[in-house]
N, C-alpha and C positions, 0 to 999 in steps of 0.2 A: 374771653378778649386776649389773655396772656398767652393763650396757644399762639391764636394767631398773630400777634407781634412776634412771637418766638419762629413761626414758620416764615414769617417775612423776612426775619433776620438771616435766618439760616440761608433763605432763597437768595437773598441779595449777596448773602457772604461767598455763596456755590457761584454766583454768576460773577463777581469780582475775581474768584481764582480762577475761573475758565477763562476771563479776559486776560488775565496778568498771563497764564500761561500762554494762550494762544499769541499773544504778542513777544513772549520770550521765543517761542518755538518759530515765528514767522511773520517778520515786519510784512513784507510785500510777499507776492504770489503773480507777477508779471515775469515773462521771460525776458532775458537779455536783449538788449538793444544795440543797433550800429555796431553790427558783428561783421565782422571779416577777416578772412585768411591771405595774409601777403606770403606769396612764395618766393623763396631767394631766386629759384628759376622755375619758370613753368613750361620748359622743354619737355617735350614727351621722351620716354626711353624709347631705345631703338630694338627691335627684334626681327629679325630676318631669316627665314628658311634659306638654306643653301641651295642653289640650282644646280643642274647638270653642267658637265664637262669641267668640273675643277680637278686638278691633278696636282699630285705630291711634287713639292718643291717649287710649284707656282708661285709667284707673289702677287698673281693676279684673281681675285677672288670673284667670284657671280654668285648672285643671289638668286632666288626665285622671284618672279614678276605677278606669282598668282597665289601663293603659299605665305601662310604667317602674318603676323600684323603690319609689318613694315613691307612693303612689296617695291619700294625703289631705294635707293640711295640716297634721296633727300630725307633731311633731320640727320644726317652725316656728316663728319667735317674733319679736314686734316688734323693730324693730331690726337683724334678720340682713340681710346682704348678699347678693342673690340675681342669679348670672349668668342671664340669660335671651337665648335668639337659638339661633343653630345654629354651631358650631364656632368660627372665628377671626371671627367677626361678632358675638361675644355683648357685649350692654352691661349696665353693672350697675345695679342698684335697690336700695331698702331698702324692706323690709317694713314698711309704715304701719300695720297691723292684719291679723288672721286673722277673716276674714268667716263661712265655715262649712268643713268638711271639705273644698271643692272651690275656695273662692275665697281670693285675698290681695289685699287692697288695698296698694296700691304709692305711695311719695313722689310719682312722676310719670307721666306716661303712657306707655304703650308705644309704642318705636319700630318703624317699618313692618318694617324689617328685620328685627327679632326675631321676628315672626309666621309665619315659612315654616314649609312640611313639615317635620315632625320636629323642630321648636324644643323647648329643655327649659330646665327652670329649675332651677339648682342652688347649692346653699350648702354649703359644705366645712367639715369640722370637722377641725383639725389638732391632734395630741396629742403633747407630751413623754413618750417611754418610759423609765422608770426601772428597769431590770432590776439584780436583785439576787439573788445565786448564793452558794454555798459550796464553792468550788473544791477537788477531791478528788486532783486529779493537777498534776504541773508537769515540764518538759521545758524545757531550756534554749532560748531563743530561739522559745518556743511561741507560736502563734496562737489566740486564742479567736476564734468567730465567733459572732454572734449573729442568728439566721434569722428575719425577719419575714414573714409571708405576704404574697405577690405575686398579681396577679391572672394566672390560666392562660387567659382568656379570649379568643377570638378576634377579638371585637369591642371590646375594651378593650385600652388601653396601661397600662404599669405606670409611667410616668414623663411622665404630660402635664399633671399638674395637675388632672385629673378626677377624681372620687371613683370606685371600681371597687364592682363586686358582689362579688369574689372575692378582695379582700385590702385591703391599704395601698397607696395611692400616693405613688410616690416625689417628686413635684413636677415642675414643669413644667422640662424643662432649659434650661437658660440664665436661667431667671427664680428660682423660688424651691425649687430643688430640694435635697434633701439632701446635705449635703456632709460631708468629714470634718473641717471645722471647727465642724459643728454635734454633734459627738460627743465626750463626754467618757469616756475610757478610765482604768481602774485601773493602779497599780503603775507609771505613767510611759510606759505602753504607748503606741504609734502608731495613731492612728485611720485608717482608711479605709472608703471605700462602694464596695464592688464591682458587679459586676453580677449578675445574678438567679441561684439555681442551684436544680437540682431536688432532690426527695426522693421515694422511692416507698415506700410503706408500704401493708399491707392484703392481703389474701387474697379475690378477686382483687386484683393489684397497683393500686394508684391513685398517679400522678406529680401532686405539686404544686410551685409554685413560688415561692422566698423572696427577699427582699431580704438580702443579706449584708454584714452591718456588721461591719467585724474590729478587733481591738485585737492588734497585734503586739508582743512582746517584743524588746528587741534582743538581739542575738548574744549568748549566755550569761548572759544573765538569765533568772531563773524569778520564778515567782509564787507566794505562801504557800498554803498547804493547809490552815491554819486559819482560822476566822472569815469575815464575810461581806465580799463584793466587790461593787461597783456600777459599773454601764457607765449612761451616759445619753446617749440618743438623741433629738436634738432641741434646737434652739437658735433661731438666728434663722429656719432651715428646718425643717419637721418632714413626719414622714410625714403624709398625710391619709387620715382614717378610712374605710372603707368606708361604702357606702349598704348599704341593707337586702338581705339575701343572696337568692339566688335558690332556695335550698331552705327559707327561711324567711320567708312571707311575713305570718305573725302579728304585727302589732305588740303589744309588752309582752312578747316572749319576745325572749330575748338570743341574737345570732351568735356562736358561738363560733368562734375562730381558733387553730390551733395555731402554737406559736415552738419553736425548738430554740437549746440552747446547746451548738455544736461544738467541741471542743480538738484542735488537730492540733499537728505538729511542725512546723520551723522550714520543711519542703519541702510542707506541705499535707497530707501523711497524718493521718487521724484516730488519734488513739491512746486512745481509750476510744469506748466508744456514746456517742449524742449525748442530752444531758439535754431532757426535753420539758416543756413547760408550756402553758397555756391564756389566752386573751386573751377578754372578753366585752365585747361592743359592744350597746348599746340605744337606743331612744329616751328622749329628754329628755321629764321630765315638765312639762307646763303646768299652771301652779298659776294661776287666776285669782279675783279678789277684786273687788268693787263697793263702793267708797266712797261712798256718797251725799253730794250736797251737805248740809253742816249750818250753821244759823245759830241760836245762841242769844241772846235778847236777852231781860235781866230789868233789872226796876225793884224797887229795896227801900230798906230803911234801914239803917244802922249808926251813926248817930252820936247824941249826946245833948244835955239840954240843956248848955247854958255852952260846948260845945266849938266851936272857929272849922273848920267843915269845908271850907269856903272859901278857908281863908285870913285874914290880918288884916282885921279889921272885918267878920266874918261870924258874931259871936256867934250860938247859937241862942236862940230863946226858948223859954220854958216849954213851949210847946203843941208842942214837937219828940216828945215821949211818944206824941202821937196820929196821928203821920203814918205811914201804909202806904205799900204797892204803887200804891194807886190813890187814895189821897186825901191832901191836904196842908191840914189843917183849922188855918187861924190861929186860929180862934175870935175869943174878944173881944179885940181887937188894942188896943195903946197907942197913943195919941194925942198928937201933937206932933213934939217931936224925937226919938223913939225910932224904930230900924229893927227893924223885925218880920222876924225869918229863921227859915225852915225848909230842911230839906234831906232830897233823896231821894240813892240811888246808882244809878247806869247800868252793867251791866254787859253786853260782848260776846264771845262767841268764835266762830268759823266758821273752816271750813277753805277758805274762797274767798280769792281774791287780794288782795282788799283789801274794806272795809267802810266804811260811813258811817251815823252816825246823824243824823237831821234833827229839829227841833222848830217847830211853829209853836203859835198860840193861835186857838181857833175862835171868840173873841168879845175885846170887851173885859172888863176885872172890870167886869162889870154887876150893879146892883142887882136882886134877884129879884121886888121888888114891882112892876114894871112902870112904874115911874116915869122909868126910864133914865137914872137916876145911875150915873155910873161912875168909877171910880178910873183915872186916864190910865197909859198906859204911860209909863216912865221915858224922862226925857233926860240921866241920870246927872247930871254936874257941867255940863250944857249941851250935849254936844256927841254922844251915842252914839245909833247909829240899832239897826235889825234887823241890818245887816250889819258894823257897825262898834261894838265893845265900847271902854269907856274907864272911867277911875275915876270911883267915886261914893262920896266920901268925907263929903259934905255934904248932910242932910237939909233938903228946902226946906220950911220951915213953911209957906208960902204955896199950897203944890200938895202933893195927894196923889200917890205914884206907884207903880209896879209895875213889878218887872225881876225879871232872874238873872243869876246867874255861874256859872262853872263853874271844877273843879280837876281836874287829873289830867296824863298826860303825851301823853294822844290828843286833847286838847281842839285844834279848830283856830283857836283865837284865846288872847290873852294871858290867861293865869289870873289870877283875880281880879278882870279887869275886868268889868264889868255892861254889860247892854244890854237893850232890850224883845224879846220875844218877835214874828216876823212875823206879823202877820195872814191868817190863810186859809193854806191848803196851797200857794197859787203865792208865798207870800213865807217858805216854811221854809228854815231855816236849819242849816247842819251844826253840831252840838254835841260830837260825836266822830267821829273818822276815823282810819283806818290805811291806806296804802298796800300794805302788805304782810299776809301771813297773820301772826295773832297766833301765839303758842307757849301761851299759855295766857290765860283769861279776863282782859279787860281793863275796869279800872272807872274811873268819872269821877265825881266829887260834883258835882250840883247844885244851887245854893244859890238859893232866893227870897228876894227882898225886897219887905215891903209897907210905905210909909210913907203914913200919914193925916194930915191937917191938921185943926184944930179944927174948920173950916167945912164937912167934908165930912157928905153927908147920912147918915143913921143907918138902918140895915139890913143885911139880908144880902147879900154881893154872890159872885158866883161867876165862874168862867171854866172852860176847858178845854184842856188842852196836849197835844198830838199829837205821842208820837215815833213816829218811822218806822226802822228799822234794815233796811240794805241791803246785801248781799254782790255782787259780782264773781266768778264762778266762769269 
């Protein structure tokens, strides 16, 4: 009887020890859930074979529409960097424009060494992979592996910095290759980037190859099994996105790649089935729009009788109510020491790099009865010319005078100074100008002044002022 009790005790002790050991080694055995890989860019890399007809020194590149993963210029954009050539002799160019589905305008002419047989044009797209998941198991000193699809092509290398058709490239060894320093692990785990591993699936079985990015917990450490965890793959160096896949030649349809999350013990033995997710990559959408050159120039009036539209000394006369966009009718003017003054407003808006508005008179202020009498252009207080404005504060009772002044922030001479209009288009002068693109309509006031002495011949006088707005695009 004593032997039986002893055997039972030993049996129970053994069961208890094994149970404790199992719980210490593995609390759960389910695969991670809610897994996803968010890429900083899902744009496919570009890889085209050069077409025929490319010439040394020419800045227009032609690609083949039948060879290579990329058979059009779609998924290529202005400002992209293109590596063109063969192997280690490739040079870099910038895309200046996209001509059509087969031609690319470059910033400089093509080098002769880049035009040999088998030359290609490559634009890589690299992405940060942010993988989130909910762990369902833990084990002391466990290792979490994140398997990202690598090429298994015999004509491609998984770590040469050239985008592949069958998976993500690790980057060129010794240059921009992904390293442990580019991986951020959860729970304080230690990151590493291992060699590729194979995964066999399906019936009949298919073997594929994957980059192994690893986060290893320290001895005795475990991970939580509640909530979401995140690993970030990519920092200074990133995995290079694939080009268009071999089995999917139709643009606009995403290429799908499987990724896995694998949980192993400290010795590398999987403790649960791999969790499986998908990554979708596709061409970027080229959105185009044409903004036509625009220039709007307006003449109107917003001032009223008695206002000082152009500053001190420019009180507007009673005829201001009759001023329109095309007429400045002084009507019956005051004679003697009174200045007759009327105003219009000029407005400009353009998307050009700069603009200028010029003005000139097509004649003197001349009487309409054919006798040839004129109201002379002003000399202000004795010194102004069409190219030089000065003050005009005194009405010359011995002479009639005709001139103008401007007010506004874009007047290219001192506001409130007067001068005469230049006679004829050859003597046109700037009255508004901005060396930058205006952000809104810019306005100036133009004030016309007419003084008439007591000996001026009676009659109707007329002149024409021509304004021209020009923008630089």
